[in-house]
C-alpha positions as CSV (number, residue, x, y, z in Angstrom):
1,X,58.4,-4.9,-15.9
2,X,60.9,-7.7,-16.3
3,X,60.9,-10.5,-13.7
4,X,64.3,-10.2,-12.1
5,X,66.5,-13.2,-11.3
6,X,64.0,-15.7,-12.6
7,X,65.9,-18.8,-13.7
8,X,64.2,-21.7,-15.6
9,X,65.2,-25.3,-15.0
10,X,64.2,-27.6,-17.8
11,X,65.0,-30.9,-19.5
12,X,64.9,-32.0,-23.1
13,X,62.1,-31.3,-25.5
14,X,60.6,-34.9,-25.3
15,X,60.8,-35.1,-21.5
16,X,60.9,-38.4,-19.7
17,X,60.3,-39.0,-16.0
18,X,64.0,-38.2,-15.1
19,X,63.9,-35.0,-17.0
20,X,60.7,-33.7,-15.3
21,X,61.4,-34.9,-11.8
22,X,65.0,-33.7,-11.7
23,X,63.9,-30.3,-12.8
24,X,61.3,-30.1,-10.0
25,X,63.8,-31.4,-7.4
26,X,66.6,-29.1,-8.5
27,X,64.3,-26.0,-8.4
28,X,63.3,-26.9,-4.9
29,X,66.9,-27.3,-3.8
30,X,68.1,-24.0,-5.3
31,X,65.1,-22.0,-4.0
32,X,66.1,-23.2,-0.5
33,X,69.8,-22.7,-0.8
34,X,70.6,-19.9,-3.3
35,X,69.5,-16.4,-4.2
36,X,67.0,-16.0,-7.1
37,X,63.7,-17.5,-8.2
38,X,64.2,-21.0,-9.7
39,X,61.2,-22.3,-11.7
40,X,60.9,-25.9,-13.1
41,X,59.7,-26.0,-16.7
42,X,59.1,-28.7,-19.4
43,X,60.1,-28.3,-23.0
44,X,57.6,-30.8,-24.3
45,X,54.5,-32.9,-23.4
46,X,54.8,-35.3,-20.5
47,X,54.2,-39.0,-21.0
48,X,51.8,-41.2,-19.1
49,X,54.4,-42.6,-16.8
50,X,55.5,-39.1,-15.6
51,X,51.9,-38.0,-15.1
52,X,51.3,-41.1,-12.9
53,X,54.4,-40.3,-10.8
54,X,53.5,-36.6,-10.2
55,X,49.9,-37.5,-9.4
56,X,51.0,-40.3,-7.0
57,X,53.2,-37.9,-5.0
58,X,50.8,-34.9,-5.4
59,X,53.2,-32.8,-7.3
60,X,52.2,-30.1,-9.8
61,X,53.4,-30.5,-13.4
62,X,56.0,-27.9,-14.5
63,X,54.8,-25.1,-16.9
64,X,55.3,-25.5,-20.6
65,X,58.3,-23.7,-22.1
66,X,59.1,-25.1,-25.5
67,X,61.1,-22.0,-26.7
68,X,63.6,-20.1,-24.7
69,X,64.1,-17.3,-27.2
70,X,63.7,-13.8,-25.9
71,X,60.2,-12.5,-25.8
72,X,58.6,-9.2,-25.4
73,X,58.0,-9.9,-21.7
74,X,61.9,-10.2,-21.4
75,X,62.2,-6.6,-22.6
76,X,62.2,-3.4,-20.5
77,X,58.5,-2.5,-21.0
78,X,57.7,1.1,-20.2
79,X,54.6,1.1,-18.0
80,X,53.1,4.2,-19.7
81,X,49.6,4.5,-18.3
82,X,46.6,4.2,-20.6
83,X,44.0,7.1,-20.4
84,X,40.4,7.6,-21.6
85,X,39.9,8.7,-25.1
86,X,37.4,11.2,-23.7
87,X,40.1,13.4,-22.1
88,X,40.9,16.7,-23.8
89,X,43.7,17.0,-26.2
90,X,45.2,19.6,-23.8
91,X,45.3,17.1,-21.0
92,X,46.7,14.5,-23.3
93,X,49.5,17.0,-24.3
94,X,50.2,17.8,-20.7
95,X,50.5,14.1,-19.8
96,X,52.9,13.5,-22.6
97,X,55.1,16.4,-21.5
98,X,55.0,15.2,-17.9
99,X,55.8,11.6,-18.9
100,X,58.3,12.6,-21.6
101,X,56.3,10.5,-24.1
102,X,55.5,11.0,-27.7
103,X,52.7,8.4,-27.8
104,X,49.8,8.1,-25.4
105,X,47.7,4.9,-25.4
106,X,43.9,5.4,-25.0
107,X,42.1,2.6,-23.2
108,X,38.7,1.7,-22.0
109,X,37.6,1.0,-18.4
110,X,38.8,-2.6,-18.7
111,X,42.2,-1.5,-20.0
112,X,41.6,-2.6,-23.6
113,X,43.5,-0.5,-26.1
114,X,41.1,1.7,-28.1
115,X,43.7,3.8,-30.0
116,X,46.8,6.0,-29.6
117,X,47.5,9.7,-29.9
118,X,50.9,11.1,-30.7
119,X,52.6,14.5,-30.3
120,X,52.5,14.6,-34.1
121,X,48.7,14.2,-34.2
122,X,48.3,17.1,-31.8
123,X,50.7,19.5,-33.6
124,X,49.1,18.6,-37.0
125,X,45.7,19.6,-35.6
126,X,47.0,22.9,-34.3
127,X,48.5,23.7,-37.7
128,X,45.2,22.9,-39.5
129,X,42.8,25.1,-37.6
130,X,39.1,24.2,-38.3
131,X,36.4,26.6,-36.9
132,X,34.1,23.6,-36.6
133,X,36.6,21.2,-35.0
134,X,34.9,21.5,-31.5
135,X,31.4,20.7,-32.7
136,X,32.6,17.9,-35.1
137,X,34.3,16.3,-32.2
138,X,31.3,16.7,-29.8
139,X,33.3,18.7,-27.2
140,X,31.9,18.9,-23.6
141,X,31.6,22.4,-22.1
142,X,33.7,21.1,-19.2
143,X,36.6,20.4,-21.5
144,X,36.4,24.0,-22.9
145,X,36.3,25.5,-19.4
146,X,39.2,23.4,-18.2
147,X,41.4,24.2,-21.2
148,X,40.8,27.9,-20.7
149,X,41.2,27.7,-16.9
150,X,37.7,29.0,-16.7
151,X,34.3,27.9,-15.2
152,X,30.9,27.0,-16.6
153,X,28.6,29.6,-15.2
154,X,25.5,28.7,-17.2
155,X,24.8,25.2,-18.3
156,X,26.2,21.8,-17.4
157,X,29.8,20.6,-17.8
158,X,28.8,17.5,-19.7
159,X,26.7,19.4,-22.3
160,X,28.2,18.8,-25.7
161,X,29.0,21.5,-28.2
162,X,28.1,19.5,-31.3
163,X,26.8,21.9,-33.9
164,X,28.1,25.2,-35.2
165,X,31.4,27.0,-35.6
166,X,33.7,29.1,-33.4
167,X,33.3,32.8,-34.0
168,X,35.0,35.8,-32.4
169,X,32.4,38.6,-31.8
170,X,34.8,41.5,-32.1
171,X,32.6,43.8,-34.2
172,X,29.5,45.8,-33.2
173,X,26.3,43.7,-32.7
174,X,24.7,44.8,-35.9
175,X,27.6,43.5,-38.0
176,X,28.0,40.4,-35.8
177,X,24.4,39.4,-36.5
178,X,25.2,38.9,-40.1
179,X,27.8,36.2,-39.3
180,X,26.4,34.4,-36.3
181,X,24.4,31.2,-37.0
182,X,22.3,29.3,-34.5
183,X,24.3,26.9,-32.3
184,X,27.6,28.7,-32.9
185,X,30.1,29.2,-30.1
186,X,31.0,32.9,-29.7
187,X,34.1,34.3,-28.0
188,X,33.3,37.7,-26.5
189,X,34.7,40.5,-24.3
190,X,33.0,42.4,-21.6
191,X,30.2,44.3,-23.5
192,X,26.8,43.4,-22.3
193,X,25.2,44.2,-25.7
194,X,27.4,41.6,-27.3
195,X,26.4,39.0,-24.7
196,X,22.7,39.8,-25.3
197,X,23.1,39.6,-29.1
198,X,24.8,36.2,-28.9
199,X,22.1,34.8,-26.7
200,X,19.3,36.2,-28.9
201,X,20.9,34.7,-32.0
202,X,20.6,31.2,-30.3
203,X,24.3,30.6,-29.8
204,X,25.1,27.3,-28.3
205,X,27.7,28.8,-25.9
206,X,29.4,32.0,-25.3
207,X,32.9,32.3,-23.8
208,X,33.6,35.6,-22.0
209,X,37.2,36.6,-21.6
210,X,39.1,38.5,-18.9
211,X,36.7,37.1,-16.2
212,X,34.4,40.0,-17.2
213,X,31.2,40.4,-15.2
214,X,28.0,39.2,-16.8
215,X,24.7,40.8,-16.0
216,X,22.3,38.7,-13.9
217,X,19.7,39.4,-16.6
218,X,21.9,37.9,-19.3
219,X,22.6,34.9,-17.1
220,X,19.0,34.3,-16.6
221,X,18.1,34.9,-20.3
222,X,21.0,32.5,-21.4
223,X,19.6,29.8,-19.1
224,X,16.1,30.2,-20.6
225,X,17.6,30.0,-24.1
226,X,19.8,26.9,-23.3
227,X,22.9,29.0,-24.1
228,X,25.9,28.0,-22.1
229,X,28.2,30.6,-20.7
230,X,31.9,30.0,-19.8
231,X,34.0,32.6,-18.2
232,X,37.8,32.6,-18.6
233,X,40.6,34.8,-17.3
234,X,42.3,34.9,-20.7
235,X,42.1,37.6,-23.4
236,X,40.3,37.0,-26.7
237,X,43.5,36.1,-28.6
238,X,44.6,33.5,-26.1
239,X,41.1,32.0,-25.9
240,X,41.0,31.7,-29.7
241,X,44.4,30.1,-29.8
242,X,43.8,27.6,-27.0
243,X,40.1,26.6,-27.4
244,X,40.7,23.9,-30.1
245,X,42.9,22.1,-27.6
246,X,39.7,21.2,-25.7
247,X,38.5,18.6,-28.2
248,X,38.4,15.0,-26.9
249,X,41.5,12.9,-27.7
250,X,39.3,10.4,-29.6
251,X,38.9,13.0,-32.4
252,X,42.6,12.7,-33.2
253,X,43.4,9.2,-32.1
254,X,44.4,6.4,-34.5
255,X,42.3,3.3,-33.9
256,X,42.6,1.4,-37.2
257,X,45.5,-0.9,-38.2
258,X,47.4,-0.4,-34.9
259,X,50.7,-2.2,-34.7
260,X,50.7,-3.9,-31.3
261,X,52.7,-6.8,-29.8
262,X,51.9,-9.4,-27.2
263,X,53.9,-10.2,-24.2
264,X,54.6,-13.7,-25.6
265,X,55.7,-12.6,-29.0
266,X,59.3,-13.5,-29.8
267,X,61.7,-10.6,-30.4
268,X,63.3,-12.0,-33.5
269,X,60.0,-11.7,-35.2
270,X,58.8,-8.3,-33.9
271,X,62.2,-6.7,-34.6
272,X,61.7,-7.1,-38.3
273,X,58.2,-5.4,-38.1
274,X,59.6,-2.7,-35.9
275,X,62.3,-1.9,-38.4
276,X,59.7,-1.6,-41.2
277,X,57.6,0.9,-39.3
278,X,58.6,4.5,-38.4
279,X,56.7,4.5,-35.1
280,X,58.5,5.6,-32.0
281,X,56.5,3.4,-29.6
282,X,54.6,0.2,-29.9
283,X,51.8,-0.8,-27.4
284,X,52.1,-4.1,-25.7
285,X,49.1,-6.3,-24.8
286,X,48.9,-9.3,-22.4
287,X,47.3,-12.7,-23.1
288,X,43.8,-11.2,-22.3
289,X,44.4,-8.4,-24.8
290,X,44.8,-5.8,-22.1
291,X,47.2,-3.0,-22.5
292,X,50.4,-3.2,-20.3
293,X,52.9,-0.6,-21.6
294,X,55.0,0.3,-24.6
295,X,58.3,-0.5,-26.1
296,X,60.5,1.2,-28.7
297,X,63.3,0.1,-31.0
298,X,66.0,1.0,-28.5
299,X,64.5,-1.6,-26.0
300,X,65.8,-4.3,-28.4
301,X,69.4,-3.3,-27.5
302,X,69.2,-4.3,-23.8
303,X,67.0,-7.4,-23.9
304,X,67.5,-9.7,-20.9
305,X,68.0,-13.2,-22.1
306,X,66.2,-16.0,-20.4
307,X,68.4,-17.6,-17.8
308,X,68.3,-21.4,-17.9
309,X,69.7,-24.5,-16.1
310,X,69.5,-27.7,-18.2
311,X,69.0,-31.1,-16.7
312,X,69.3,-34.6,-18.3
313,X,70.7,-33.4,-21.6
314,X,73.4,-31.3,-23.2
315,X,72.6,-31.9,-26.9
316,X,71.5,-28.8,-28.9
317,X,69.1,-31.0,-30.9
318,X,67.4,-32.2,-27.8
319,X,67.1,-28.7,-26.1
320,X,64.2,-26.3,-26.2
321,X,63.9,-24.2,-29.3
322,X,66.2,-21.2,-29.6
323,X,68.5,-22.4,-26.8
324,X,71.3,-20.4,-28.4
325,X,69.4,-17.2,-27.5
326,X,69.3,-18.2,-23.8
327,X,71.9,-17.6,-21.1
328,X,72.8,-21.1,-19.9
329,X,74.0,-21.0,-16.3
330,X,74.4,-24.6,-15.5
331,X,74.0,-28.2,-16.8
332,X,73.4,-31.3,-14.7
333,X,73.5,-34.4,-16.8
334,X,74.5,-38.1,-17.0
335,X,74.8,-38.4,-20.8
336,X,77.8,-38.1,-23.1
337,X,79.1,-34.6,-23.8
338,X,77.0,-33.2,-26.6
339,X,76.9,-30.3,-28.9
340,X,75.8,-27.4,-26.8
341,X,78.1,-24.4,-26.6
342,X,78.1,-21.5,-24.2
343,X,79.4,-17.9,-24.4
344,X,81.2,-18.2,-21.0
345,X,82.3,-20.9,-18.5
346,X,79.4,-22.5,-16.6
347,X,78.8,-25.1,-13.9
348,X,78.7,-28.4,-15.8
349,X,78.1,-31.4,-13.6
350,X,78.2,-34.7,-15.6
351,X,78.6,-38.0,-13.9
352,X,78.6,-41.6,-15.2
353,X,75.5,-42.7,-13.4
354,X,72.2,-44.2,-14.7
355,X,70.0,-41.2,-13.9
356,X,70.2,-37.4,-13.4
357,X,68.1,-37.8,-10.2
358,X,71.0,-39.7,-8.6
359,X,73.1,-36.6,-9.0
360,X,70.4,-34.3,-7.7
361,X,70.2,-36.4,-4.6
362,X,73.9,-36.0,-4.1
363,X,73.5,-32.2,-4.4
364,X,70.9,-32.2,-1.6
365,X,73.4,-34.0,0.6
366,X,76.2,-31.6,-0.3
367,X,74.0,-28.6,0.5
368,X,72.9,-30.2,3.8
369,X,69.2,-29.8,2.9
370,X,66.7,-32.4,4.2
371,X,64.8,-33.9,1.3
372,X,61.0,-33.8,1.6
373,X,59.1,-37.1,1.2
374,X,57.4,-36.1,-2.1
375,X,60.7,-34.9,-3.6
376,X,62.3,-38.1,-2.5
377,X,59.5,-40.0,-4.2
378,X,59.7,-38.4,-7.6
379,X,63.5,-38.8,-7.6
380,X,63.2,-42.5,-6.7
381,X,60.7,-42.9,-9.5
382,X,63.1,-41.2,-12.0
383,X,65.9,-43.6,-11.1
384,X,63.6,-46.6,-11.4
385,X,62.4,-45.3,-14.8
386,X,65.8,-44.6,-16.3
387,X,67.4,-47.8,-15.0
388,X,64.4,-50.0,-15.8
389,X,64.3,-50.9,-12.1
390,X,68.1,-51.6,-12.0
391,X,68.0,-53.8,-15.1
392,X,69.7,-51.3,-17.5
393,X,73.5,-51.5,-18.0
394,X,73.6,-47.8,-17.2
395,X,72.6,-48.5,-13.6
396,X,75.4,-48.2,-11.1
397,X,75.6,-49.3,-7.5
398,X,75.1,-45.7,-6.5
399,X,71.8,-45.5,-8.5
400,X,70.4,-48.5,-6.7
401,X,71.6,-47.4,-3.3
402,X,70.2,-43.9,-3.8
403,X,66.8,-45.3,-5.1
404,X,66.4,-47.5,-2.1
405,X,67.3,-44.7,0.3
406,X,64.8,-42.4,-1.4
407,X,62.1,-45.1,-1.3
408,X,62.5,-45.3,2.5
409,X,62.1,-41.6,2.8
410,X,59.1,-41.5,0.5
411,X,57.5,-44.6,2.2
412,X,57.1,-46.7,-1.0
413,X,57.9,-50.4,-1.9
414,X,60.1,-50.3,-4.9
415,X,58.9,-53.4,-6.7
416,X,55.2,-52.6,-6.2
417,X,55.5,-49.0,-7.1
418,X,57.7,-49.7,-10.2
419,X,55.3,-52.2,-11.6
420,X,52.4,-49.7,-11.3
421,X,54.5,-46.9,-12.8
422,X,55.6,-49.0,-15.8
423,X,52.1,-50.2,-16.3
424,X,50.8,-46.6,-16.4
425,X,53.6,-45.7,-18.8
426,X,52.9,-48.5,-21.3
427,X,49.1,-47.8,-21.4
428,X,49.1,-46.3,-24.9
429,X,45.8,-47.6,-26.3
430,X,44.3,-44.1,-26.3
431,X,47.4,-42.4,-27.8
432,X,47.9,-41.6,-31.4
433,X,51.0,-42.9,-33.3
434,X,52.4,-39.4,-33.2
435,X,52.0,-39.1,-29.4
436,X,53.7,-42.5,-28.9
437,X,56.5,-41.6,-31.3
438,X,57.4,-38.4,-29.6
439,X,56.8,-39.6,-26.0
440,X,60.5,-40.3,-25.6
441,X,62.3,-39.3,-28.7
442,X,65.8,-37.8,-29.2
443,X,67.7,-36.5,-32.1
444,X,71.4,-37.2,-32.7
445,X,74.1,-36.0,-35.1
446,X,77.3,-37.7,-36.1
447,X,79.4,-35.7,-38.6
448,X,76.9,-35.0,-41.4
449,X,74.4,-37.8,-40.5
450,X,71.3,-36.8,-38.5
451,X,69.1,-39.5,-37.0
452,X,66.4,-39.9,-34.3
453,X,65.8,-42.6,-31.7
454,X,62.7,-43.1,-29.7
455,X,62.0,-45.7,-27.0
456,X,59.0,-47.3,-25.3
457,X,59.4,-49.8,-22.4
458,X,56.7,-52.3,-21.5
459,X,56.3,-55.4,-19.5
460,X,53.9,-56.9,-22.1
461,X,55.2,-58.3,-25.4
462,X,51.8,-58.2,-27.1
463,X,51.5,-54.5,-26.3
464,X,54.9,-53.8,-27.9
465,X,53.8,-55.8,-31.0
466,X,50.7,-53.6,-31.3
467,X,52.8,-50.4,-30.9
468,X,55.1,-51.6,-33.7
469,X,52.2,-52.0,-36.1
470,X,51.1,-48.5,-35.4
471,X,54.5,-46.8,-35.4
472,X,56.0,-48.1,-38.6
473,X,53.7,-46.2,-41.0
474,X,54.2,-43.0,-39.0
475,X,58.0,-43.4,-39.0
476,X,57.9,-43.7,-42.8
477,X,56.0,-40.5,-42.9
478,X,58.3,-38.6,-40.5
479,X,61.6,-39.8,-42.1
480,X,63.3,-37.0,-43.9
481,X,61.6,-34.3,-41.9
482,X,63.6,-32.1,-39.5
483,X,66.8,-33.1,-41.4
484,X,66.6,-36.7,-40.0
485,X,67.9,-39.2,-42.6
486,X,67.1,-42.2,-40.4
487,X,64.7,-43.0,-37.7
488,X,65.0,-45.8,-35.1
489,X,62.6,-46.8,-32.4
490,X,63.4,-49.1,-29.4
491,X,60.5,-51.4,-28.3
492,X,62.0,-52.6,-25.0
493,X,60.6,-55.5,-23.0
494,X,61.5,-54.8,-19.4
495,X,61.0,-58.3,-18.1
496,X,62.9,-60.1,-20.9
497,X,65.6,-57.4,-21.1
498,X,65.3,-57.4,-24.9
499,X,64.7,-54.7,-27.5
500,X,63.2,-54.9,-30.9
501,X,64.7,-52.1,-32.9
502,X,62.5,-50.9,-35.7
503,X,63.8,-48.4,-38.3
504,X,63.3,-46.6,-41.6
505,X,65.4,-44.4,-43.9
506,X,68.2,-44.9,-46.3
507,X,71.1,-46.7,-44.6
508,X,69.1,-47.5,-41.4
509,X,69.1,-51.3,-41.9
510,X,72.8,-51.3,-42.7
511,X,73.6,-49.2,-39.7
512,X,71.7,-51.4,-37.3
513,X,73.2,-54.6,-38.7
514,X,76.8,-53.3,-38.5
515,X,76.4,-51.7,-35.1
516,X,75.1,-55.0,-33.5
517,X,76.5,-57.6,-35.9
518,X,73.2,-59.1,-36.5
519,X,70.9,-59.8,-39.4
520,X,67.9,-57.5,-39.9
521,X,64.4,-58.7,-40.7
522,X,62.1,-56.4,-42.6
523,X,62.3,-53.0,-40.8
524,X,63.7,-54.5,-37.5
525,X,66.4,-56.3,-35.5
526,X,66.1,-58.1,-32.2
527,X,68.7,-57.0,-29.7
528,X,69.0,-59.3,-26.7
529,X,70.2,-57.7,-23.4
530,X,70.0,-54.2,-25.0
531,X,67.7,-51.9,-23.0
532,X,69.6,-48.7,-22.8
533,X,69.6,-46.1,-25.6
534,X,72.3,-44.0,-23.9
535,X,74.8,-46.7,-23.0
536,X,74.2,-49.5,-25.5
537,X,72.4,-48.2,-28.6
538,X,73.8,-44.8,-29.3
539,X,77.6,-45.6,-28.7
540,X,77.4,-48.6,-31.0
541,X,75.8,-46.5,-33.8
542,X,78.2,-43.6,-33.3
543,X,81.2,-45.9,-33.7
544,X,79.9,-47.2,-37.0
545,X,79.1,-43.7,-38.4
546,X,82.5,-42.4,-37.4
547,X,84.3,-45.2,-39.1
548,X,82.5,-44.5,-42.4
């Protein structure tokens, strides 16, 4: 039941426009030029700017994939069919033998799990014979007939045997009368007087072996007395041995405290529980609580890792959770070489340009694939966003040339579109401090120092001031969490090409002052001509930290 050859393409866990749009465009490229199924995903929530871009170009947002650890759905799930709890134990046993299964799931008409029955349940019941097992379980005459390869000759198949015991009428009628009680089920041979005796004693049902003939008078009398008659080809011993196998599976099923797993459960968590339980098989349910199959402990040995391609990042701290459990096939990025490690050599394309989208455009040209207008539009938007409409020092001549070419294909005016896009991205009035903080936030590690840097860009200085007042208290609250000793946030004015860097944490003020050789005010420094986190802020901070 695993989805073969599905490869996820995703950016960092606090995705910006470049991260989302590059993933979408790369998935389109690969689906049209390579074997496999490539799916764009996002590892975090999209910001307002990216939402505006996708809506403008009528593109669907990628699905959410915050954790790339292996899940139950990545395992080899055995599609063992669920059956009704009303089937006989005999049919349940035959099914388990046919399917080579020791556990049989019992489901309702909507495929919701009602219980399970195991080989052990059935063998235990056979070893603990109970003469009232059939009536206590409310066993249909049809189940009894089918188990004994017989037929119901008087009565209805759906009639339930629900009161009385099983009795073998092997003695003479006079002696038998002392033991028969009303509503009993009597196993008999071919003697007519025994048949008559059982009916007269108000038996619920009689089972006649060896397909013996039954007098028409007895048949009619049994019908009048509401006494069912089943005829079987087996002898009395065989009937007595097999008849308890006709009880419904519900009588033996386990329905309480079932250990089930969901398709979305992560295997590192379920493996612990599986090791604590001695069950052979575990039922699997989907998101709608419907049964889909079973897994066993051995399925943990051949789990298929998620296959991923990363765009716009190569830092472990910025990647989706449990990235070490995934099979990384390729990385396309424009940042410094980070901390991700792979088990084998991979395709790693890293170019010193201002935006991953610029590299993706090159890949379309190399593959000779014509780029659709909407894909061109989102790639152009990504370049404009990452380079602050060519104002960032990370912007190269190739970025600008590529963006203008893509704008022509998409049919947009760069200046007009960029202004609308930035305005949408800086409209943060309805967002909480937490949402603003994590809109574009990345974590970095230098030696033993861990710090985080977020960024918001706007064309309005008054809006940036308002954001500052809301963010500082939240930053104080977050500092120290997730092993971050210091937190910085860039409030970048696009038009003035200036950033106010606000900060908190032990050593944050000293680091900012040393990195930019400036004096800090309370919780902030003004950095003129600094707009790029990647090319201007992080390298300066890293140099200071590495010198300490």
